[in-house]
Every structure is written in C-alpha cells, then in structure tokens.
Steps between C-alpha positions, in 0.01 A plus 500: 500500500507644851323824580714779648439558868285800582648786695463461874145593595377496138249238387607254230361574155340156463319250719368146455130438437350148526216383275314284753302323227819356347712453812570134577612577859817297436723727709771546235468878528517489878822296483685751279388831651809662658289718734235250611232715337316206340308231688239237417176584676321199653619276216280690253711766325804719551482848645759778484574742782547825308692654790769230468503451122803663335389428143787267410277271288640170627154374598357583159788328321468186715119461484416186296140620453599850381265633766727782620550820307716797582294820520614862500436692821280807468 
C-alpha cells in the first residue's frame, strides 16, 4: 500500500532505517527507491538519505534480508 504524499514542505511520517548487521549490500533497495534516497556504501551496507526519503516503503518491501524497517519520524 502506498503512503499518501506529505503536504508540500511537510516531512513524511515515516523513513527507512537500515540494520547494517543484516544488510547484504545487494542493492535491491537502491534499485527500487523512486527518489534515489538509498545507496550501497562501499559495498558494505545500504544507507538512506533522510532528506530524500519519502517513506514509501518500497525498499523495505524489496529487501531480501529484511534489513530495512520503516520508522516513525519524531
């Protein structure tokens, strides 16, 4: 299910968080991110740019290692 877009200027309610211990650095999350917010860092693990992440959850759904969770913004 797709998350509703936040109002212009408002931050999305969720963001992606990577568990580096479980990340396989396969790049599946990077491939499906519509905003380019996810990248694999030096072939070790994925990182998420919180400024670009819109909280859609595609990366979390695609991750074969279940290493990405969607967290609520404070």
